[in-house]
C-alpha positions in Angstrom: 119.0 131.4 99.0 117.9 128.6 96.7 116.3 125.4 99.3 119.3 123.4 97.7 121.8 125.6 99.4 119.6 125.5 102.8 119.7 122.6 103.1 123.4 121.8 102.2 124.4 124.9 104.8 121.9 123.5 107.6 123.4 120.1 106.8 127.3 121.6 107.1 126.1 123.5 110.7 124.2 120.5 112.1 127.3 117.6 111.2 130.4 120.2 110.5 131.1 118.6 107.0 128.9 118.9 103.9 126.6 116.1 103.1 128.4 113.6 100.0 124.7 113.3 98.6 121.7 115.7 97.4 118.2 114.9 96.4 114.8 116.4 95.5 111.6 115.1 94.4 108.8 116.9 93.2 105.1 117.9 94.2 102.4 117.6 91.7 99.6 119.0 89.7 97.1 117.2 88.3 95.7 118.8 85.1 92.9 116.3 83.8 91.8 113.2 85.0 90.0 113.8 88.9 88.3 110.9 90.1 89.0 108.4 87.7 91.9 107.3 89.7 90.2 104.4 92.0 87.4 103.6 88.8 91.0 102.3 87.7 90.8 104.9 84.6 93.3 107.5 83.4 95.1 111.2 84.9 97.3 113.2 83.9 99.3 115.1 86.3 102.6 117.1 86.1 105.4 117.3 88.5 105.9 120.9 89.6 109.1 122.9 90.3 108.4 122.8 93.7 109.8 120.1 95.8 111.0 118.1 99.0 114.7 118.2 99.5 117.4 116.1 101.2 121.3 116.9 101.9 123.0 113.7 103.3 126.1 111.6 104.0 126.2 107.3 104.2 126.7 106.3 107.8 128.0 103.3 108.7 125.6 101.8 111.3 121.8 101.5 110.6 120.8 104.4 112.0 118.8 107.7 110.3 119.5 110.9 111.5 117.6 113.4 110.8 116.5 117.1 110.8 113.7 118.8 108.9 114.0 122.7 108.6 110.5 122.8 108.1 109.5 121.5 111.4 112.1 122.2 113.0 112.6 119.1 114.4 115.1 116.1 114.5 114.5 112.1 114.3 117.5 109.8 116.0 115.7 105.9 114.0 117.3 102.8 114.6 116.1 100.8 111.1 116.1 97.4 112.9 113.5 98.8 115.7 111.2 101.2 114.0 107.8 101.8 115.6 105.5 104.1 114.0 105.0 107.1 117.1 101.9 109.2 115.8 101.0 111.5 113.1 104.3 113.7 111.6 107.0 114.3 109.0 109.1 111.6 110.8 106.2 109.0 110.0 107.0 109.3 106.0 110.8 108.4 106.5 110.2 105.8 108.1 107.0 104.3 106.6 109.4 104.1 103.6 112.4 103.2 105.0 110.0 100.2 106.6 108.8 99.7 102.6 111.7 99.2 101.4 113.0 96.4 103.9 109.7 94.8 103.8 110.6 94.2 99.8 113.7 92.3 100.8 116.1 95.0 99.6 119.0 95.6 102.8 119.0 99.4 104.0 122.4 101.5 104.8 121.6 104.7 107.4 122.6 108.0 106.6 122.5 111.7 108.0 120.5 114.2 106.6 118.7 117.6 106.4 115.4 118.0 105.0 113.0 121.1 103.7 111.0 121.5 100.9 109.0 124.6 99.1 105.6 122.2 98.5 102.8 123.7 100.2 101.5 121.7 103.0 98.0 120.6 102.7 97.5 122.6 99.6 96.4 119.4 97.6 100.3 119.0 95.9 101.8 116.6 97.4 104.0 117.4 99.4 103.9 113.6 101.4 104.7 111.9 97.9 107.7 114.7 97.0 109.1 113.7 101.2 108.4 110.1 100.3 110.2 109.6 97.2 113.1 112.2 97.9 113.7 109.6 100.7 113.3 106.8 98.7 115.8 108.2 96.0 118.0 108.6 99.6 117.7 105.2 100.9 118.6 104.1 97.3 121.8 106.0 96.5 123.3 105.5 99.9 122.3 101.6 99.5 123.0 100.9 95.8 119.8 100.1 94.9 118.1 99.7 91.8 115.8 102.9 90.8 113.0 101.6 89.0 110.6 104.9 89.2 107.6 102.7 89.0 108.8 100.3 91.7 109.8 102.9 94.1 106.5 104.6 93.4 105.0 101.8 94.8 106.3 101.3 98.1 106.3 104.6 98.0 102.3 104.4 98.2 102.5 101.3 100.5 104.0 103.6 103.0 101.9 105.7 102.9 98.9 103.0 103.0 100.3 101.0 105.5 102.6 102.9 107.7 101.4 106.1 107.4 97.4 105.0 107.4 96.6 107.6 103.9 94.4 105.3 101.2 96.0 107.5 98.4 96.2 106.0 95.0 98.7 105.9 92.7 98.7 109.0 91.5 101.2 111.4 93.3 103.9 109.0 93.9 104.2 107.9 90.3 104.5 111.2 89.0 106.6 112.5 91.4 109.2 109.7 90.7 108.8 109.4 86.3 108.1 112.9 86.0 109.9 114.7 83.2 110.6 118.7 82.3 108.4 120.3 80.4 106.0 117.6 80.5 103.1 115.9 81.7 102.2 111.4 82.6 99.5 109.9 81.1 99.2 107.2 83.9 97.0 104.2 83.0 95.4 103.8 87.3 95.3 100.1 86.3 97.8 99.1 84.5 100.5 101.5 86.0 101.9 101.7 81.9 102.7 105.9 81.8 103.3 108.2 78.6 105.2 111.4 78.8 102.9 113.8 77.2 104.7 117.2 76.3 103.2 120.6 77.6 101.5 123.1 74.9 104.9 125.2 74.1 104.6 128.8 75.6 102.3 128.3 78.0 102.3 128.2 82.1 100.5 125.5 84.9 99.0 128.2 87.1 97.3 126.6 90.2 95.3 128.3 92.5 94.7 127.8 96.1 91.7 128.8 97.0 92.8 129.3 101.0 89.6 126.9 101.8 90.6 123.5 102.6 88.7 120.0 102.9 86.2 118.9 104.7 84.0 116.0 105.3 85.8 114.9 102.6 86.4 111.4 103.8 82.3 110.5 104.0 81.6 111.9 100.4 85.1 110.5 99.2 83.2 107.1 100.4 80.1 108.1 99.1 81.1 109.0 95.6 83.3 105.6 95.6 80.3 103.7 96.3 77.7 105.4 93.7 80.9 104.2 90.9 80.7 101.1 92.3 77.5 100.1 92.2 77.4 102.1 88.5 79.8 99.5 87.1 77.7 96.5 88.5 75.3 97.8 87.4 77.1 97.4 83.3 78.6 94.1 84.4 82.1 96.0 84.5 85.1 95.5 86.4 85.4 99.5 87.2 83.7 102.3 85.3 87.4 102.8 83.1 85.6 99.9 81.2 82.3 101.7 80.1 82.9 103.9 76.4 80.7 107.2 76.6 78.2 105.5 73.6 77.8 102.6 76.0 76.9 104.4 78.5 74.4 106.8 77.2 72.8 104.1 75.2 71.6 102.9 79.2 72.0 106.0 81.2 68.4 106.5 81.5 68.1 102.9 83.3 70.2 104.6 85.9 69.3 106.6 89.1 69.3 110.2 88.5 72.5 110.5 91.1 74.1 107.3 90.3 74.1 108.0 86.9 75.3 112.0 87.4 78.4 110.1 88.9 79.4 107.8 86.5 78.5 110.4 83.3 81.5 112.4 85.1 83.7 109.3 85.3 82.9 108.0 81.9 83.6 111.2 80.2 86.6 112.8 82.5 88.1 109.2 81.1 87.9 110.0 77.6 88.9 114.0 78.1 91.9 112.8 80.1 92.5 110.5 76.4 91.4 113.6 74.3 93.7 116.0 76.8 96.9 113.9 75.4 96.3 114.2 72.4 95.5 117.7 72.0 98.6 118.1 74.1 100.9 115.7 71.9 99.5 118.3 68.7 100.5 121.2 70.5 96.6 122.9 70.7 96.4 124.5 74.2 93.1 125.6 73.4 91.7 122.3 72.8 93.3 121.5 76.3 91.6 124.7 78.0 88.7 123.3 76.7 88.7 119.6 78.0 89.5 121.6 81.4 86.9 123.2 81.3 84.6 120.4 80.2 86.0 118.7 83.5 85.6 121.4 86.3 81.6 122.0 85.1 81.8 117.7 85.3 82.9 117.5 88.5 80.6 121.0 89.8 77.0 119.7 88.3 77.5 115.9 88.0 80.1 114.8 90.9 79.4 117.5 92.6 82.7 117.4 94.7 83.4 121.3 94.3 82.6 124.4 96.5 82.0 128.3 95.9 85.5 129.0 96.2 86.7 126.8 94.0 83.1 128.3 91.4 84.0 131.8 91.9 88.1 131.2 91.2 87.7 129.1 88.3 84.8 131.4 87.2 87.7 134.0 87.7 90.3 132.7 86.1 88.9 132.1 83.0 87.5 135.6 82.4 91.2 136.6 82.3 93.0 137.3 78.3 95.6 134.7 77.8 93.8 131.8 79.8 93.3 128.8 77.7 90.8 126.9 80.2 90.8 126.4 83.9 88.9 123.8 86.5 89.7 122.5 90.0 91.9 119.7 91.1 92.4 117.5 93.3 89.6 115.3 95.4 88.0 118.8 95.3 85.2 120.7 98.5 87.8 122.9 98.8 91.9 123.2 97.8 93.7 124.2 94.5 92.2 125.2 91.3 94.5 125.0 87.6 94.9 127.2 84.9 96.7 126.8 81.6 97.7 130.2 80.7 99.9 131.7 78.3 103.6 132.4 79.5 104.1 136.2 78.7 100.5 136.7 80.5 100.6 135.0 84.0 102.1 137.4 85.6 98.8 140.0 85.0 96.9 137.2 85.6 98.4 136.2 88.8 97.5 140.0 90.0 94.1 139.8 88.5 92.7 136.7 89.7 94.2 137.5 93.3 92.4 140.8 93.2 89.3 139.8 92.0 88.7 136.6 94.3 89.8 138.6 97.2 87.4 140.9 96.7 84.6 138.2 95.6 84.9 136.4 98.7 87.3 138.4 101.2 90.2 135.4 101.2 93.0 135.2 99.9 94.6 133.5 97.2 97.8 131.4 96.8 98.4 131.8 93.3 102.2 129.3 92.3 103.1 129.8 88.3 104.4 126.6 87.9 106.7 124.7 85.4 107.2 120.4 84.9 109.9 119.5 86.5 111.9 115.9 86.5 110.6 113.6 88.7 113.2 112.5 91.9 116.6 112.7 91.1 120.2 113.3 92.8 121.4 116.6 92.4 124.9 116.6 90.9 
């Protein structure tokens, strides 16, 4: 049974009538452009065909009554008197309601049932998917204009200020504005974005190492401080303002660690823009080489991989039909992403799973993904 049908059936059982509306919003994987977002740089994510779904109907009062099939819990929230009751799935819904209200939008209540198939904790943005599905639900019952960029910013604000996670804009933007068959080149400074077609005949495969990020906050803050120090050295607002040539001309003046951190960000921005160019040309081989170079830079210059990520990327690169592979996300565990010929995807999945398990004793989760549309009302 499809997830769409599951939420519809569960809604019928809980509320005694079919839902009036069904919405969905996808998770994402970043193809290239890692640790560039907080340096005002460029990222190139794609929305995946895994999503958060909500079946719902409007209410005549300002209450939010929602059941989560994933957590087997229900909440009943008065939109006039919301409080943050601590970590949990419901805070993402309340956070979006708060951010929309705080922006001056008038909200109506709704009854809903939600479920998702974006793996939680794998770095594929299950939280952004739930936020944008919630925003889509509120926009539909409250007759709000749907502006993807504005809704992404409000959902980011919900996660930053209500949930308390200091994420950038990428996850919400791609969940709001993705399109089937395309990735989205996002300028993290201006929020301008352009759809970029994926090379035809290929699959994007997410490789979950089954390791989870540890000690990430301190390492993340340290990397961020090192990048800011490098930007001050170059007398620019952020490292996105430094070209590869400008970096190379003065790199020797930096201490070794700051030099390597800055080199990653400057070259990664360059790779991300080049990736968009080669994708427009349909050149899968060139995109794969850029993905490989990105991983090597994250491993050697930015030092945010771990042994599991390095092993799974190396195994992936050895498989027939694989153009390239790299870690994706913050690093220190989590997922890698590979670009693979579509006809080789199943064999790739089996071979990588077997070799990685033999090498590490861990069983990876492998997701063969296709680029999907952003947050939408389902007919």
